[in-house]
N, C-alpha and C positions, 0 to 999 in steps of 0.2 A: 623868270620872264622870258629867257631865251628859248624855253621849251613850250611855253603856253601862249606867247604873244601878248596881246593887250589885256591888262588886268586892272581891276578897281583897286585903289590904294587900300581900302579896308580889307579886301581879300588877301592882299600881299601880307599885311600885318597878321592876319589870322593863320595863314599857311606857314609862316616862318616861325620856328621854335626859338624865338629870341624876344626879349622885352620890346614892346612897341617903340620905345624911345630909340633903341638901337637900330630898328628897321628904318625908322624915319631919318636917322642920321645917315644910314647907308644910301637911302634914296636921295637925300640932299647931296651927298658926295657925288653920286653918279650924275645928278642933274648939273652940278657945277662943272663937271668934266665934259658936259655936252653929250652924254650917252643916252639920255632919256627924252622922250616927247610926252607932254601932258596934254590931255584933252578933256572936255566935259563928258560926263557919263551920258550914255544913250538915253537914259531916263531924265536927264537934266539935274540929277543929284549927285554930288561928289565928283571925284576926278578919276580918270583912267590913265594908266601909264603904259608905255611901250618902249622897248629898246630901239634906238634909232637904227635904221637899216633893216628892221625886222620885216 
């Protein structure tokens, strides 16, 4: 995310070579630490994520 900016949650899961459950746990951890911002997808479907301060 630090290299690509805003990404869809589904794309993050597809691009990381780890089980989806591990990716979602990592995203949850970063969210609890206040490192992520979530927003609705531009098409109105799904969620997009960006690192805060990006």
